[in-house]
Every structure is written in structure tokens, then in C-alpha cells.
TIVOKOL-853678 format. One record per residue: residue in one letter; x negated, y, z negated of N, C-alpha, C, O in turn. Coordinates in Angstrom, 1 decimal, padded with zeros to 4 digits. Example, Ala and Ser with C-alpha at 12.3 -4.5 7.8 and 13.67 -1.06 7.14 Angstrom:
A;-013.2;-005.7;-007.8;-012.3;-004.5;-007.8;-013.2;-003.3;-007.8;-014.2;-003.3;-008.5
S;-012.8;-002.2;-007.1;-013.7;-001.1;-007.1;-012.9;000.0;-007.9;-013.4;001.1;-008.0
end
This chain:
M;-105.9;102.7;-074.5;-105.3;101.4;-075.0;-104.2;101.0;-074.1;-104.0;099.8;-073.9
A;-103.5;101.9;-073.5;-102.3;101.6;-072.6;-102.8;100.8;-071.4;-102.1;099.9;-071.0
K;-104.0;101.1;-070.9;-104.5;100.3;-069.7;-104.8;098.9;-070.1;-104.8;098.0;-069.2
L;-105.0;098.6;-071.4;-105.3;097.3;-071.9;-104.0;096.5;-072.3;-104.0;095.4;-072.8
G;-102.8;097.2;-072.1;-101.6;096.6;-072.5;-101.0;096.8;-073.9;-100.2;096.1;-074.3
Y;-101.6;097.8;-074.5;-101.1;098.1;-075.9;-100.3;099.4;-076.0;-100.4;100.3;-075.2
S;-099.3;099.3;-076.9;-098.5;100.5;-077.2;-099.0;101.0;-078.6;-099.6;100.2;-079.4
D;-098.7;102.2;-079.0;-099.1;102.7;-080.3;-098.0;103.5;-080.9;-097.1;104.1;-080.2
Y;-098.1;103.6;-082.2;-097.2;104.6;-083.0;-098.2;105.4;-083.8;-098.9;104.9;-084.7
F;-098.4;106.7;-083.4;-099.4;107.6;-084.0;-098.7;108.6;-084.9;-097.7;109.2;-084.4
V;-099.1;108.8;-086.1;-098.6;109.9;-087.0;-099.8;110.8;-087.3;-100.8;110.4;-087.9
E;-099.6;112.0;-086.9;-100.7;113.0;-087.1;-100.5;113.8;-088.4;-099.4;114.1;-088.8
K;-101.6;114.0;-089.1;-101.5;114.9;-090.3;-101.1;116.3;-089.9;-101.4;116.7;-088.8
P;-100.5;117.0;-090.8;-100.1;118.4;-090.5;-101.3;119.3;-090.0;-101.0;120.2;-089.2
S;-102.5;119.0;-090.5;-103.6;119.8;-090.1;-104.0;119.6;-088.7;-104.7;120.4;-088.0
G;-103.6;118.4;-088.1;-104.0;118.1;-086.7;-105.3;117.5;-086.6;-105.8;117.2;-085.5
I;-106.0;117.3;-087.7;-107.4;116.8;-087.7;-107.5;115.3;-087.5;-108.4;114.8;-086.8
S;-106.6;114.6;-088.1;-106.6;113.1;-088.1;-105.2;112.6;-088.3;-104.2;113.4;-088.3
G;-105.1;111.3;-088.4;-103.8;110.7;-088.6;-104.0;109.2;-088.7;-105.2;108.7;-088.9
S;-103.0;108.4;-088.5;-103.0;106.9;-088.5;-102.2;106.4;-087.3;-101.3;107.1;-086.8
A;-102.6;105.2;-086.9;-101.9;104.6;-085.8;-101.8;103.1;-086.0;-102.6;102.5;-086.6
I;-100.7;102.6;-085.4;-100.4;101.1;-085.4;-100.4;100.8;-083.9;-099.6;101.4;-083.1
F;-101.2;099.8;-083.5;-101.2;099.4;-082.1;-100.6;097.9;-082.0;-100.8;097.1;-082.9
F;-100.0;097.6;-080.9;-099.5;096.3;-080.7;-099.5;096.0;-079.2;-099.3;096.9;-078.4
K;-099.6;094.7;-078.9;-099.7;094.2;-077.5;-098.3;094.1;-076.9;-097.4;093.4;-077.5
R;-098.0;094.9;-075.9;-096.7;094.9;-075.3;-096.2;093.6;-074.7;-095.0;093.3;-074.7
S;-097.1;092.8;-074.3;-096.7;091.5;-073.7;-096.3;090.5;-074.8;-095.7;089.5;-074.5
R;-096.7;090.8;-076.1;-096.4;089.9;-077.2;-095.3;090.4;-078.1;-094.5;089.6;-078.6
F;-095.2;091.7;-078.2;-094.2;092.3;-079.2;-093.3;093.3;-078.5;-093.7;094.0;-077.6
E;-092.1;093.3;-079.0;-091.1;094.3;-078.6;-090.9;095.2;-079.9;-090.7;094.7;-081.0
C;-091.1;096.5;-079.7;-090.9;097.5;-080.8;-089.4;097.7;-081.0;-088.6;098.1;-080.2
L;-089.0;097.4;-082.3;-087.6;097.6;-082.7;-087.3;098.9;-083.4;-086.3;099.5;-083.3
Q;-088.3;099.3;-084.2;-088.2;100.6;-085.0;-089.5;101.1;-085.4;-090.4;100.3;-085.7
Q;-089.6;102.4;-085.6;-090.8;103.1;-086.1;-090.4;104.2;-087.0;-089.4;104.9;-086.7
H;-091.1;104.4;-088.1;-090.7;105.4;-089.0;-091.9;105.8;-089.9;-092.7;105.0;-090.1
S;-091.9;107.1;-090.3;-092.9;107.5;-091.3;-092.2;108.4;-092.3;-091.2;109.0;-092.1
V;-092.8;108.4;-093.5;-092.4;109.2;-094.7;-093.6;110.0;-095.2;-094.5;109.3;-095.7
A;-093.5;111.3;-095.2;-094.6;112.1;-095.7;-094.4;112.4;-097.2;-093.2;112.5;-097.7
F;-095.5;112.5;-098.0;-095.4;112.8;-099.4;-096.6;113.6;-099.8;-097.6;113.6;-099.0
G;-096.6;114.1;-101.0;-097.8;115.0;-101.4;-097.4;116.4;-101.2;-096.5;116.8;-100.5
E;-098.2;117.3;-101.8;-097.9;118.7;-101.8;-097.9;119.3;-100.4;-097.1;120.1;-100.0
D;-098.9;118.8;-099.6;-099.0;119.4;-098.2;-098.6;118.4;-097.1;-098.9;118.6;-096.0
A;-097.9;117.3;-097.5;-097.4;116.3;-096.6;-098.5;115.6;-095.8;-098.3;115.1;-094.7
S;-099.8;115.7;-096.3;-100.9;115.1;-095.5;-101.0;113.6;-095.9;-101.9;112.9;-095.3
Q;-100.3;113.1;-096.8;-100.3;111.7;-097.2;-098.9;111.1;-096.7;-097.9;111.8;-096.8
F;-099.0;109.9;-096.2;-097.8;109.3;-095.6;-097.8;107.8;-095.6;-098.9;107.2;-095.6
F;-096.6;107.3;-095.5;-096.4;105.8;-095.2;-095.8;105.7;-093.9;-094.9;106.5;-093.5
M;-096.2;104.8;-093.1;-095.6;104.5;-091.8;-095.4;103.1;-091.6;-096.2;102.2;-092.1
Y;-094.4;102.7;-090.8;-094.2;101.3;-090.5;-093.7;101.2;-089.1;-093.1;102.1;-088.5
T;-093.9;100.0;-088.5;-093.4;099.6;-087.2;-092.7;098.2;-087.4;-093.3;097.3;-087.9
K;-091.5;098.1;-086.9;-090.8;096.8;-087.0;-090.9;096.2;-085.5;-090.4;096.8;-084.6
L;-091.5;095.0;-085.5;-091.7;094.4;-084.2;-091.0;093.0;-084.1;-090.8;092.4;-085.1
K;-090.7;092.7;-082.9;-090.1;091.3;-082.6;-091.2;090.6;-081.8;-091.7;091.0;-080.8
D;-091.6;089.4;-082.4;-092.5;088.5;-081.7;-091.8;087.9;-080.5;-090.9;087.1;-080.8
I;-092.1;088.2;-079.3;-091.3;087.8;-078.1;-091.3;086.2;-078.0;-090.2;085.7;-077.8
P;-092.4;085.5;-078.2;-092.4;084.1;-078.0;-091.5;083.4;-079.1;-090.7;082.4;-078.7
S;-091.5;083.8;-080.3;-090.8;083.1;-081.4;-089.5;083.7;-081.7;-088.6;083.1;-082.3
G;-089.3;085.0;-081.4;-088.1;085.7;-081.8;-088.1;086.2;-083.2;-087.2;086.9;-083.7
Q;-089.2;085.9;-084.0;-089.3;086.4;-085.4;-089.6;087.9;-085.4;-090.2;088.5;-084.5
T;-089.2;088.5;-086.6;-089.4;089.9;-086.8;-090.5;090.1;-087.8;-090.7;089.4;-088.8
L;-091.4;091.1;-087.5;-092.5;091.4;-088.3;-092.4;092.9;-088.6;-092.2;093.7;-087.7
I;-092.7;093.3;-089.9;-092.8;094.7;-090.2;-094.2;094.9;-090.7;-094.7;094.3;-091.7
F;-094.9;095.9;-090.0;-096.2;096.2;-090.4;-096.2;097.6;-090.9;-095.8;098.6;-090.2
G;-096.8;097.8;-092.1;-096.8;099.2;-092.7;-098.2;099.5;-093.1;-099.1;098.7;-093.4
E;-098.5;100.8;-093.2;-099.8;101.3;-093.7;-099.6;102.7;-094.3;-098.6;103.4;-094.1
T;-100.6;103.1;-095.1;-100.5;104.4;-095.7;-101.7;105.2;-095.3;-102.8;104.7;-094.9
H;-101.6;106.5;-095.4;-102.7;107.5;-095.2;-102.7;108.3;-096.5;-101.9;109.1;-096.7
L;-103.7;108.0;-097.3;-103.9;108.6;-098.6;-105.2;109.4;-098.7;-106.1;109.1;-098.0
K;-105.2;110.4;-099.5;-106.4;111.2;-099.8;-107.4;110.3;-100.5;-107.0;109.6;-101.5
A;-108.6;110.3;-100.0;-109.6;109.3;-100.5;-110.5;109.9;-101.6;-111.1;109.1;-102.4
K;-110.7;111.2;-101.7;-111.6;111.8;-102.7;-111.2;111.5;-104.1;-110.0;111.4;-104.4
P;-112.1;111.2;-105.0;-111.8;110.8;-106.4;-110.9;111.8;-107.1;-110.1;111.4;-107.9
K;-111.0;113.1;-106.8;-110.2;114.1;-107.5;-108.7;114.0;-107.1;-107.9;114.6;-107.8
F;-108.3;113.1;-106.1;-106.9;112.9;-105.8;-106.4;111.6;-106.3;-105.3;111.2;-105.8
V;-107.0;111.0;-107.2;-106.5;109.7;-107.8;-105.1;109.9;-108.3;-104.3;109.0;-108.0
E;-104.8;110.9;-109.0;-103.5;111.1;-109.6;-102.4;111.2;-108.5;-101.3;110.7;-108.7
E;-102.7;111.8;-107.4;-101.8;111.9;-106.3;-101.5;110.6;-105.6;-100.4;110.3;-105.2
R;-102.5;109.7;-105.6;-102.4;108.4;-104.9;-101.5;107.5;-105.7;-100.9;106.6;-105.2
I;-101.5;107.6;-107.1;-100.8;106.7;-107.9;-099.4;107.2;-108.3;-098.7;106.5;-109.1
K;-099.0;108.3;-107.9;-097.6;108.8;-108.3;-096.6;108.0;-107.7;-095.4;108.3;-107.9
end
């Protein structure tokens, strides 16, 4: 993605098998801050966000996402 002009913020699960990423176009946005918070018994669930500045307008955007366990048996962990 870097060759296409994108930067990323990647957070890997402790197992190393997968994770989540936020991508943004470097020519359009300036990254001001990135952070993640792990939760759950094994820290494999997390919230992550990136604070970006839209270069043309100067406005600030915060984009966040979660990585949660999807299997039905983990419903209680997702709603804590």
C-alpha cells in the first residue's frame, strides 16, 4: 500500500495470526495520533483509533475500530 501512497496503523493480535489496520492516503491526511487499548482475558480484543488532519480543510478526523471475537460463545465478552 505504501507504493500507492498510503500509510497504515496495524495492531497485531497477541497470537500473531491476525489483527486490524487503518489505512489513510498520505497526500490527503496528516497523522496526528494513533493508539490502541487491549481488553479481554487474552488481550486478543482491542479498540484502536487514528487521529488525522485533513490537509486541504485543516479539519480533524478520528477514526476508530474494534477487533472483537466473533463466535457466538463470546457474546458476553463483547458486551462487557
